[in-house]
C-alpha positions as CSV (number, residue, x, y, z in Angstrom):
1,M,26.0,51.8,13.7
2,A,29.1,53.4,12.2
3,I,29.2,55.5,9.0
4,T,32.3,56.4,7.0
5,F,33.3,60.1,6.8
6,E,35.6,60.8,3.9
7,I,37.8,63.7,2.8
8,N,38.8,63.5,-0.9
9,W,41.3,65.9,-2.3
10,V,43.4,66.4,-5.4
11,C,46.7,68.1,-5.4
12,S,49.8,68.6,-7.5
13,K,52.3,67.2,-5.0
14,L,52.4,64.4,-2.4
15,V,51.3,65.4,1.1
16,D,53.8,65.2,3.9
17,L,51.9,62.8,6.1
18,E,54.5,63.0,8.9
19,F,53.9,66.8,9.2
20,L,50.1,66.4,8.8
21,F,49.8,63.8,11.6
22,H,52.3,65.2,14.0
23,K,52.8,68.9,13.4
24,T,49.2,70.1,13.2
25,S,46.3,69.7,15.6
26,M,45.9,66.2,14.3
27,S,48.7,65.2,16.6
28,A,46.1,65.0,19.4
29,L,44.6,62.0,17.6
30,G,47.7,59.9,18.2
31,I,47.8,58.6,14.7
32,T,50.3,56.0,13.7
33,I,50.7,53.9,10.5
34,K,49.5,50.3,11.0
35,K,50.2,48.9,7.5
36,I,50.9,50.1,4.0
37,S,50.0,48.1,0.9
38,S,49.5,48.7,-2.8
39,M,47.1,47.2,-5.4
40,E,46.5,47.3,-9.1
41,N,42.9,48.5,-9.0
42,W,39.8,48.9,-6.9
43,C,39.1,45.2,-7.1
44,W,42.2,44.8,-4.9
45,E,44.0,42.7,-7.5
46,N,47.8,42.0,-7.0
47,S,47.7,43.5,-3.5
48,S,51.1,43.5,-1.8
49,I,52.5,44.8,1.5
50,I,54.9,47.8,1.4
51,F,57.7,47.4,4.0
52,D,59.8,50.4,2.9
53,I,57.9,53.6,3.1
54,T,60.4,55.3,0.7
55,T,58.9,53.2,-2.1
56,V,55.4,54.6,-1.7
57,Q,55.9,57.4,-4.3
58,E,57.4,54.9,-6.7
59,R,54.4,52.7,-6.5
60,I,52.0,55.6,-6.9
61,N,53.9,56.9,-10.0
62,A,53.8,53.4,-11.4
63,G,50.0,53.5,-11.4
64,K,49.3,51.6,-8.2
65,I,46.8,52.5,-5.6
66,V,48.4,52.8,-2.1
67,N,46.4,51.9,1.0
68,I,47.6,53.2,4.3
69,E,45.8,51.7,7.4
70,L,46.0,53.9,10.5
71,N,45.8,53.5,14.2
72,S,44.5,56.2,16.5
73,S,44.1,56.6,20.2
74,V,41.0,58.7,19.6
75,T,39.2,57.9,16.3
76,G,37.9,54.5,15.1
77,N,39.1,52.6,12.1
78,S,40.7,55.0,9.6
79,G,43.0,55.1,6.6
80,I,44.1,56.8,3.4
81,F,44.0,55.8,-0.2
82,I,46.4,57.5,-2.6
83,E,46.5,57.2,-6.4
84,K,47.7,59.2,-9.4
85,N,45.0,60.6,-11.6
86,N,45.4,63.0,-14.5
87,N,49.0,63.8,-13.4
88,C,47.7,64.8,-10.0
89,Y,47.6,63.0,-6.6
90,E,44.2,61.9,-5.4
91,Y,43.7,61.2,-1.7
92,C,40.9,59.8,0.3
93,F,41.2,60.0,4.0
94,W,38.4,58.0,5.7
95,V,37.4,57.4,9.3
96,K,34.5,55.3,10.8
97,V,32.2,57.5,12.9
98,E,29.9,56.0,15.4
99,D,26.3,57.3,16.1
100,G,26.2,60.0,18.7
101,H,28.9,62.2,17.2
102,D,26.6,64.8,15.8
103,V,26.5,62.9,12.5
104,N,24.3,64.3,9.8
105,E,25.2,62.9,6.4
106,F,23.0,65.4,4.6
107,G,24.8,68.6,5.4
108,I,26.4,71.0,7.9
109,T,24.4,71.7,11.0
110,P,25.1,73.9,14.1
111,E,26.0,70.7,15.9
112,N,28.7,69.4,13.5
113,K,30.0,72.8,12.4
114,L,32.6,72.5,15.2
115,Y,34.1,69.4,13.6
116,L,34.2,71.0,10.2
117,Q,36.1,74.0,11.7
118,K,38.7,71.7,13.1
119,I,39.3,70.3,9.6
120,Y,39.6,73.8,8.3
121,D,42.2,74.6,11.0
122,V,44.3,71.6,10.0
123,F,44.1,72.6,6.4
124,V,45.3,76.1,7.2
125,A,48.1,74.9,9.5
126,Y,49.4,72.5,6.8
127,N,49.3,75.1,4.1
128,M,51.3,77.6,6.1
129,H,54.3,75.3,5.8
130,H,53.6,73.3,2.6
131,D,52.3,74.3,-0.8
132,V,50.7,71.2,-2.3
133,N,48.4,73.2,-4.6
134,V,45.1,71.6,-3.7
135,L,42.9,71.8,-6.8
136,I,39.7,70.5,-5.3
137,L,38.6,68.9,-2.1
138,G,35.2,67.3,-1.3
139,M,34.1,65.8,2.0
140,G,31.1,64.0,3.2
141,F,29.7,60.6,4.4
142,E,29.9,57.5,2.2
143,T,31.0,59.7,-0.7
144,T,31.5,58.9,-4.4
145,F,34.3,61.2,-5.6
146,C,34.8,61.2,-9.4
147,Y,37.7,63.4,-10.4
148,D,38.4,63.4,-14.2
149,G,40.4,66.6,-14.6
150,D,37.2,68.7,-15.3
151,F,36.0,70.5,-12.2
152,G,32.4,70.9,-13.4
153,G,32.3,67.2,-14.3
154,T,33.8,66.2,-11.0
155,I,31.0,68.0,-9.1
156,S,28.2,66.7,-11.2
157,K,29.5,63.0,-11.1
158,S,30.3,63.0,-7.3
159,N,27.7,62.1,-4.7
160,N,27.2,62.8,-1.0
161,I,29.6,65.7,-0.8
162,I,28.5,68.3,1.8
163,V,31.6,70.5,1.5
164,W,33.6,71.5,-1.5
165,I,36.9,73.5,-1.2
166,V,38.6,75.1,-4.2
167,S,41.2,77.6,-5.0
168,N,40.0,81.2,-5.4
169,S,41.4,81.2,-8.9
170,L,39.1,78.3,-9.9
171,E,35.9,79.5,-8.2
172,S,34.4,80.9,-11.5
173,Q,34.3,77.3,-12.8
174,F,31.9,76.1,-10.2
175,S,28.1,76.3,-10.0
176,L,26.8,75.2,-6.6
177,S,23.4,76.7,-6.1
178,D,22.6,74.5,-3.1
179,F,25.7,75.4,-1.2
180,T,26.7,78.4,0.9
181,R,30.0,80.1,0.0
182,S,32.4,80.6,2.9
183,E,35.9,82.2,2.8
184,V,37.7,80.2,5.4
185,F,41.3,80.3,4.3
186,T,43.7,82.5,2.3
187,N,43.4,81.7,-1.4
188,Y,40.7,79.0,-0.9
189,V,37.0,79.2,-0.6
190,A,34.6,76.6,0.8
191,F,31.0,75.8,-0.4
192,E,29.0,74.2,2.4
193,K,25.6,72.4,2.2
194,R,24.1,73.8,5.3
195,I,21.0,72.6,7.3
196,G,19.3,74.9,9.8
197,M,22.1,77.4,9.8
198,I,20.5,80.5,8.2
199,D,22.0,82.8,10.8
200,V,25.3,81.1,11.2
201,P,28.3,82.8,9.5
């Protein structure tokens, strides 16, 4: 049975998806855009197809939620939701993961740490060329991500997050007693919910 893995992030600028998909290690996934649409709300009201990709930012700035459906030669069903929230851009990248891929929805294990490191590597590669000023990122399985402009409130209201990533400058605003701090990129720190990884750096 499949479960949905989600990466939620909030940034001050739109992400260059062309660069992300084709100029980082994500290029090995063979990702292409299948369909783009927009909707008024999460009830999918007034959904309409977007044929001109140059109008995506216009739709987002107008308060629409943009849904990008993706094709991949490697992963299963996947896509991205984008909306504007508190003058920032909120993204949710999701992918269906089948059983047998070292899935553990409760935390980071020695088995799935490799996949997490690959995500870190993409983050580093992208930020070497683009400064999108990521404010907060949370990833996990079947997540509820509730960004309201307050970082402490975002953490307390969100569910099923097994990794948080924040800017070093904002670290003092976080209290994550059940997570292990890990400095994995320049200017950013990760907090990982680890399982059976006492001796793993």
